[in-house]
C-alpha positions as CSV (number, residue, x, y, z in Angstrom):
1,M,156.6,65.0,127.1
2,T,159.5,65.0,129.5
3,T,161.3,62.7,131.9
4,L,160.6,62.4,135.7
5,N,164.0,63.7,136.6
6,E,163.3,67.1,135.0
7,L,160.3,67.9,137.2
8,L,160.6,70.4,140.0
9,V,159.4,70.0,143.6
10,G,155.6,70.2,143.9
11,E,154.9,69.3,140.3
12,R,152.6,66.4,139.3
13,A,152.8,64.2,136.2
14,R,151.3,61.1,134.7
15,I,153.6,58.3,133.6
16,V,153.4,57.7,129.9
17,G,156.1,55.1,129.3
18,F,159.7,54.2,129.6
19,D,162.7,55.7,127.8
20,G,165.7,53.4,127.1
21,A,165.3,51.2,130.2
22,S,166.4,47.6,129.9
23,P,163.6,45.0,130.2
24,S,164.8,43.9,133.7
25,Y,164.9,47.5,135.0
26,R,161.5,48.2,133.4
27,R,160.1,45.2,135.4
28,K,161.6,46.6,138.6
29,L,159.9,50.0,138.0
30,L,156.6,48.3,137.2
31,S,156.8,46.2,140.4
32,L,157.2,49.4,142.4
33,G,153.9,50.7,141.1
34,L,155.4,53.1,138.5
35,T,153.0,52.0,135.7
36,P,151.8,54.0,132.7
37,G,148.8,56.1,133.8
38,A,149.9,56.5,137.4
39,V,150.2,60.0,138.8
40,V,153.5,60.9,140.6
41,H,154.1,64.0,142.8
42,V,157.7,65.2,143.3
43,A,157.8,65.7,147.1
44,R,161.5,66.6,147.8
45,V,164.9,66.7,146.2
46,A,168.1,66.3,148.1
47,P,170.3,69.4,148.5
48,L,172.7,68.2,145.9
49,G,169.9,67.1,143.6
50,D,170.1,63.4,144.0
51,P,168.0,61.4,145.0
52,M,164.5,62.7,144.7
53,E,161.4,61.6,146.7
54,V,158.3,61.0,144.7
55,R,154.8,60.0,145.9
56,V,152.9,57.5,143.9
57,R,149.8,55.4,144.7
58,G,149.8,56.6,148.3
59,F,153.4,55.9,149.3
60,S,156.7,57.6,149.0
61,M,159.9,56.3,147.3
62,S,163.3,57.7,146.6
63,L,164.7,57.5,143.1
64,R,168.1,58.5,141.8
65,K,168.1,61.0,138.9
66,T,169.4,58.3,136.5
67,E,166.5,56.0,137.5
68,A,163.9,58.8,137.2
69,A,165.3,59.6,133.7
70,A,164.0,56.3,132.5
71,L,160.3,57.4,133.0
72,L,158.5,59.5,130.4
73,V,155.9,61.7,131.9
74,E,153.4,64.4,131.0
75,K,152.6,67.2,133.4
76,V,149.2,67.2,135.0
C-alpha cells in the first residue's frame, strides 16, 4: 500500500483509506468523490512536482502533494 502522491503519471490506483487526515479534511475529500473503492488515474504532474492532476469518477481535479499524501491507495 502506498499514498497517492507517490504514484507516477499514467498509473492507476484504488483508494483504500485515509492516512492521518483530520475529520474535517476527510469529509472534504469524500465530498469530492475520493471515497474508498474509487479508482484514480494520475493524468499530469506540474513541472516542479506540485500540484498533480488526477481523474476520478469521470472528472479531473488538481491536488497538492500534501493533500494527496492523505490518501492510501493500492495500484491497479
